[in-house]
VOGU-3710 file (C-alpha; in Angstrom, 3 decimals, decimal comma):
1> xxxxxxxxxx> 113,113/53,392/-23,954  110,636/50,606/-24,225  107,666/50,990/-21,636  107,712/49,414/-18,435  105,035/46,423/-17,905  103,387/46,660/-15,014  101,954/43,227/-15,878  102,611/40,425/-12,735  103,711/38,434/-15,740  106,066/40,507/-17,242
11> xxxxxxxxxx> 105,999/39,743/-21,610  109,096/41,387/-22,280  112,167/38,623/-22,152  115,124/38,980/-19,482  118,535/40,310/-20,432  117,931/42,103/-23,749  119,546/45,322/-23,206  121,554/46,401/-25,936  124,765/46,397/-23,996  124,141/42,819/-23,044
21> xxxxxxxxxx> 123,322/41,739/-26,388  126,800/43,323/-27,245  128,618/41,263/-24,468  127,013/38,232/-25,535  128,396/38,802/-29,222  131,633/39,833/-27,608  132,110/36,609/-25,458  130,971/34,443/-28,475  133,340/35,724/-31,189  136,016/34,951/-28,212
31> xxxxxxxxxx> 135,036/31,375/-27,660  135,002/31,042/-31,503  138,450/31,517/-32,032  139,224/29,520/-29,282  137,178/26,503/-31,216  139,062/27,388/-34,832  142,443/27,823/-33,278  141,866/24,758/-30,972  140,894/22,609/-34,577  143,585/24,654/-36,707
41> xxxxxxxxxx> 146,246/23,748/-34,551  149,446/25,418/-35,589  148,105/26,236/-39,190  146,985/29,819/-37,391  149,366/31,673/-35,475  148,277/30,075/-31,931  149,619/32,599/-29,178  147,826/36,160/-30,639  144,800/34,479/-31,758  144,566/32,757/-28,217
51> xxxxxxxxxx> 145,213/35,979/-26,174  143,005/37,504/-28,502  139,912/35,292/-27,752  140,685/35,137/-23,888  140,923/39,354/-24,090  137,157/38,931/-25,957  135,561/36,364/-23,624  136,696/38,104/-20,722  135,495/41,816/-21,781  132,135/40,114/-22,753
61> xxxxxxxxxx> 131,745/38,436/-19,386  132,846/41,656/-17,657  130,409/43,885/-19,889  127,474/41,619/-19,254  128,021/41,375/-15,510  128,305/45,375/-15,263  125,172/45,936/-17,090  123,001/43,369/-15,024  124,330/44,451/-11,606  126,041/48,010/-12,010
71> xxxxxxxxxx> 123,366/49,566/-13,680  120,680/48,635/-10,994  120,041/48,835/-7,495  122,297/47,141/-4,879  119,961/43,868/-3,703  120,082/40,022/-4,641  119,765/39,492/-8,247  117,824/36,267/-8,308  115,123/37,497/-10,441  113,701/34,847/-12,662
81> xxxxxxxxxx> 116,377/32,149/-12,021  113,356/29,440/-12,314  112,037/30,637/-15,709  115,685/30,884/-17,516  116,354/27,960/-19,558  120,123/27,649/-18,287  119,028/27,792/-14,816  115,852/25,972/-14,613  116,981/22,508/-16,314  115,729/23,970/-19,495
91> xxxxxxxxxx> 117,398/22,720/-22,632  120,277/25,486/-22,050  120,938/23,854/-18,683  120,650/20,466/-20,139  123,070/21,767/-22,829  125,696/22,796/-20,535  125,631/19,835/-18,089  126,233/17,576/-21,396  129,077/19,772/-22,782  130,754/20,470/-18,995
101> xxxxxxxxxx> 130,761/16,603/-18,658  132,000/15,688/-21,919  135,152/17,434/-21,046  135,848/16,209/-17,862  135,402/12,568/-19,651  138,144/13,727/-22,147  140,268/15,191/-19,516  140,490/12,219/-17,522  140,498/9,276/-19,637  140,758/10,495/-23,150
111> xxxxxxxxxx> 143,027/13,492/-22,873  144,296/12,907/-26,538  140,981/14,522/-27,928  142,496/17,766/-26,347  145,822/17,636/-27,897  145,076/20,842/-29,804  143,641/22,937/-26,636  146,441/21,647/-24,608  148,836/22,905/-27,674  147,572/26,543/-26,828
121> xxxxxxxxxx> 148,311/26,746/-23,458  151,930/25,752/-24,354  153,129/29,503/-23,840  151,748/30,316/-20,801  153,308/27,027/-19,310  156,622/27,681/-20,555  156,379/31,088/-18,631  155,191/29,727/-15,433  156,736/26,271/-14,955  159,380/26,066/-17,990
131> xxxxxxxxxx> 157,621/23,153/-19,379  155,152/22,075/-21,657  151,516/22,491/-21,080  149,455/18,824/-20,083  146,047/18,345/-19,713  146,301/19,467/-16,161  147,881/22,715/-16,571  145,114/23,536/-18,938  142,386/22,316/-16,317  143,807/24,386/-13,783
141> xxxxxxxxxx> 143,787/27,721/-15,972  140,378/27,270/-16,790  139,427/26,365/-13,559  141,202/29,679/-12,127  139,922/31,740/-14,841  136,279/30,280/-13,885  136,786/31,359/-10,580  138,284/34,591/-11,350  135,938/36,077/-13,734  132,730/34,187/-12,076
151> xxxxxxxxxx> 134,254/35,709/-8,892  133,953/39,433/-10,233  130,292/38,943/-11,501  129,467/37,286/-7,842  131,190/40,448/-5,805  129,140/42,645/-8,331  126,205/40,733/-7,494  126,450/40,998/-3,695  128,159/44,319/-3,665  126,059/45,345/-0,866
161> xxxxxxxxxx> 127,665/42,438/1,725  130,687/43,177/3,092  131,182/39,112/3,863  130,335/38,037/0,880  132,790/40,726/-0,765  135,327/39,264/1,439  134,624/35,693/0,927  135,000/36,119/-2,785  138,122/37,857/-2,475  139,570/34,940/-0,008
171> xxxxxxxxxx> 138,493/32,093/-2,742  140,002/33,905/-5,476  143,258/34,676/-3,972  143,919/30,914/-2,839  142,806/29,592/-6,191  145,051/32,133/-7,994  147,802/31,879/-5,791  147,960/29,015/-4,073  146,075/26,610/-6,653  148,031/27,882/-9,764
181> xxxxxxxxxx> 150,844/30,334/-9,607  152,475/28,990/-6,586  152,498/25,032/-7,886  154,035/26,597/-11,445  156,731/28,040/-10,052  157,576/25,746/-7,588  158,308/23,101/-10,560  160,040/25,934/-12,224  162,521/25,735/-9,353  162,640/21,853/-9,671
191> xxxxxxxxxx> 160,709/21,431/-6,659  157,240/18,627/-6,183  153,855/20,731/-7,671  152,340/21,452/-4,572  148,841/22,132/-4,291  149,067/24,316/-0,447  144,743/24,394/0,199  144,342/20,234/-0,711  144,676/18,190/2,338  144,088/14,477/2,765
201> xxxxxxxxxx> 141,388/13,354/3,064  140,318/15,489/0,116  143,465/15,093/-1,729  143,423/11,366/-1,110  146,799/10,593/-2,690  148,749/13,279/0,029  148,542/10,816/3,088  149,717/7,604/1,190  153,096/5,888/0,847  153,409/6,604/-2,755
211> xxxxxxxxxx> 153,161/10,617/-1,606  155,622/10,256/0,735  158,482/8,403/-1,630  157,324/10,934/-4,222  158,130/13,770/-1,897  161,568/12,105/-0,562  164,681/14,662/-1,210  162,793/17,774/-1,340  162,502/19,269/2,140  159,616/21,165/0,983
221> xxxxxxxxxx> 157,582/18,436/-0,461  158,395/16,464/3,053  157,451/19,284/5,301  153,643/19,635/3,180  153,481/16,114/3,928  153,022/16,317/7,098  151,870/19,886/7,328  148,692/18,310/5,599  148,282/15,413/8,141  148,762/18,255/11,055
231> xxxxxxxxxx> 145,821/20,023/8,927  143,794/16,952/9,505  144,452/15,791/12,888  145,398/19,460/14,416  144,547/22,430/12,236  140,773/21,098/11,304  139,571/20,479/14,852  140,949/23,903/16,283  140,190/25,963/13,089  136,641/24,938/13,138
241> xxxxxxxxxx> 135,959/25,461/16,725  136,147/28,856/16,029  135,183/29,405/12,826  132,955/26,375/11,701  133,595/24,663/8,304  132,930/27,406/6,729  137,076/28,857/7,282  137,697/25,787/4,881  134,667/25,268/2,506  133,457/28,766/1,749
251> xxxxxxxxxx> 137,047/30,784/2,021  140,099/28,426/1,149  138,881/25,365/-0,756  139,157/25,376/-4,550  136,076/22,824/-4,482  134,242/25,536/-2,962  135,592/28,417/-4,791  134,353/26,902/-8,035  130,806/26,225/-6,324  130,080/29,750/-4,890
261> xxxxxxxxxx> 131,444/31,707/-8,392  130,953/29,798/-11,574  127,892/27,431/-9,228  126,315/30,404/-8,110  123,759/30,657/-10,832  122,467/26,869/-10,035  122,601/26,938/-6,030  118,779/26,792/-6,083  118,861/23,352/-7,890  120,161/21,702/-4,981
271> xxxxxxxxxx> 117,605/18,702/-3,841  115,675/19,864/-0,472  113,831/16,761/0,084  114,253/14,454/3,355  115,313/11,642/1,212  118,390/13,136/-0,094  119,463/14,539/3,326  119,472/11,156/4,357  121,509/9,654/1,141  124,165/12,442/1,975
281> xxxxxxxxxx> 124,651/11,433/5,632  124,934/7,933/4,651  127,226/8,915/1,264  129,573/11,397/2,597  130,907/9,499/5,761  130,912/6,340/3,869  133,502/7,832/1,498  135,218/9,319/4,150  135,363/6,044/5,853  136,660/4,463/2,625
291> xxxxxxxxxx> 139,719/7,052/2,167  140,883/6,047/5,803  140,427/2,551/5,054  142,439/2,544/1,917  145,140/4,802/3,731  145,867/2,490/6,480  145,973/-0,625/3,895  148,592/1,296/1,710  150,500/2,060/4,611  150,121/-1,883/5,985
301> xxxxxxxxxx> 151,287/-2,770/2,699  154,308/-0,935/3,334  154,707/-2,295/7,201  154,540/-5,875/5,978  156,832/-5,390/2,639  154,310/-4,892/0,251  153,501/-8,771/0,061  150,295/-9,680/1,885  148,084/-6,819/1,302  149,642/-5,913/-2,369
311> xxxxxxxxxx> 146,525/-7,464/-4,040  144,317/-5,935/-1,761  145,448/-2,456/-1,544  146,473/-1,677/-4,711  143,315/-2,242/-6,476  141,078/-0,543/-3,450  143,672/2,812/-4,321  142,536/2,589/-8,244  139,061/1,969/-7,848  138,618/4,878/-5,467
321> xxxxxxxxxx> 140,734/6,856/-7,475  138,643/5,892/-10,548  135,098/6,109/-8,690  135,369/8,629/-6,262  138,552/10,781/-7,386  137,715/11,185/-11,111  133,874/10,135/-11,585  132,433/11,628/-8,518  134,613/14,809/-7,924  135,047/15,855/-11,203
331> xxxxxxxxxx> 132,626/14,460/-13,784  129,680/14,351/-11,648  131,001/17,088/-8,763  131,010/20,021/-11,664  129,474/18,449/-14,536  126,277/18,268/-12,985  126,559/22,125/-11,651  123,072/22,955/-14,012  121,409/19,890/-13,412  122,047/19,124/-9,447
341> xxxxxxxxxx> 123,346/22,256/-8,106  127,047/23,808/-7,399  127,741/21,728/-4,065  126,800/17,739/-5,099  130,531/16,681/-4,449  130,677/19,049/-1,587  127,635/18,158/0,120  127,708/14,218/-0,855  130,892/12,908/-1,800  133,924/15,131/-0,260
351> xxxxxxxxxx> 135,581/13,266/2,718  137,348/16,870/4,059  133,520/18,521/4,215  132,773/15,154/6,000  135,570/15,368/8,746  135,070/18,921/9,360  131,327/18,516/9,395  131,776/16,143/12,686  133,571/18,885/14,397  131,475/21,751/13,441
361> xxxxxxxxxx> 128,292/19,648/14,589  129,530/18,211/17,843  132,590/21,329/18,563  132,080/24,541/17,120  131,444/28,334/18,285  129,767/28,609/14,545  126,248/28,665/13,832  123,435/30,708/12,404  120,944/32,342/14,664  117,100/32,742/13,829
371> xxxxxxxxxx> 114,482/35,049/14,993  111,247/33,214/14,079  109,037/35,942/14,982  110,771/37,926/12,147  110,028/34,951/9,502  107,531/35,579/6,558  108,061/32,265/5,463  109,115/33,678/1,817  111,748/30,345/1,626  114,414/32,691/0,275
381> xxxxxxxxxx> 116,795/31,049/2,476  115,679/27,425/1,761  115,914/28,096/-1,688  119,079/29,438/-2,663  120,919/27,065/0,145  123,290/25,300/-2,116  123,784/22,528/1,040  120,202/21,388/0,397  119,057/22,423/4,446  115,453/23,641/4,481
391> xxxxxxxxxx> 116,578/26,630/6,428  113,057/28,300/6,970  111,742/25,067/8,666  114,557/26,141/11,609  113,521/29,747/11,206  110,152/29,298/11,889  110,685/27,310/15,006  113,396/29,964/16,312  116,126/27,111/16,372  119,819/27,682/15,635
401> xxxxxxxxxx> 121,093/25,975/12,482  123,749/23,643/13,297  124,064/21,266/10,841  127,256/19,066/9,601  126,904/19,785/6,213  126,324/23,821/6,505  129,750/25,377/4,894  128,709/28,825/6,289  128,601/30,808/2,959  126,132/33,058/4,177
411> xxxxxxxxxx> 123,638/33,338/1,587  120,574/32,482/3,314  121,251/35,131/5,616  121,685/37,809/2,544  118,922/36,707/0,746  116,440/37,041/3,955  114,274/39,878/3,306  113,924/40,580/7,234  117,149/40,172/8,768  116,139/36,852/10,539
421> xxxxxxxxxx> 119,298/34,973/10,096  123,046/35,859/11,420  126,075/33,945/11,336  127,357/33,896/14,808  130,035/32,090/17,173  129,008/31,386/20,447  130,813/34,174/22,459  128,828/36,809/20,218  125,631/35,082/21,186  124,830/36,719/24,788
431> xxxxxxxx> 124,664/40,462/23,525  122,001/41,686/20,635  124,678/44,394/18,881  124,760/44,957/15,610  127,073/42,024/14,036  129,715/42,886/11,326  128,958/40,675/8,177  125,563/40,224/8,527
//
């Protein structure tokens, strides 16, 4: 056994146990198999090789996670995040950003370059949906796999915290069931491909005349169209009043689910500067206004017989779809995880987050309470706030944190060594008893 170093700056590199190296080799072989089958196409038996590759990748990740967390005492393991190349904007971080961004560029605008990868998913698509795979099924499958596998990692990491375990189980459940299995099964039943966890205005298409016309003839589709609008006008105010925006952003939404699981290693990279907060407020509410105007124009276009406003509404929709729906939410929102942090889209662009934030700021029982007398100014809370909130500044002043941008993930409370921060509702504030899910 290697002697433990007592040096403040440990000279032994991190993540060098034999089991971790073995885990990386296993996962690496799985990725290599995927690349080989992708390049070779039908020349190599795709189904068994593809299955073997997925098993190897999953096994490597789970073995690595087990060694990283279960073989050590419980507690937050953010050791060394500012010294690792991947999580400190080093060479591996930039390389990961380029690769993820490149994948999104191909996904949205050059799917022909993903043809080999799409073929690999044909058996899965045929079994689930009864039709051949396309790039969006591939994307949804990879997205769900990332949330599931990295969700297991997240649950191991925060296994001592009931709130984090339950929250992780929720996002995995909604992504796997409501955003992958159910839409696929609906297609097999000749129903519209409905994603029940995405509403207007986040899914900007859902509130448009095109969506209404596309759902024509389907009772389920028509129901979902009006259900989405009801969630915007009624469900969001009511649920946010009781639970804050966390009921959606940290428990249901797929964008938040990916950020909380696959994006967890990069949460500390969020910009905490005042200028970033100013840009955030102007940008996110501007996008909310844009999507509302775009939707109103499209419906006005229908009302006027698709004549006078057609030259304005349709180009407006296409421009929004390209700049916000694709480039911002996908390419930048996920591709820049290793550079700008895990909640770039949620913080600066998501119109649903903006709408939820308005209600949370003005009409919500939820807030994070602070006990400033116990704060030692370690800065963990601010460092690991993925929304760029300077939590420590509130804690030092003993102020409750009621911010429109807060998604109620609870990580600030989890990493606090003194129990300064608590996620609470207004009805709980009068007492001083021990609350569950601290």
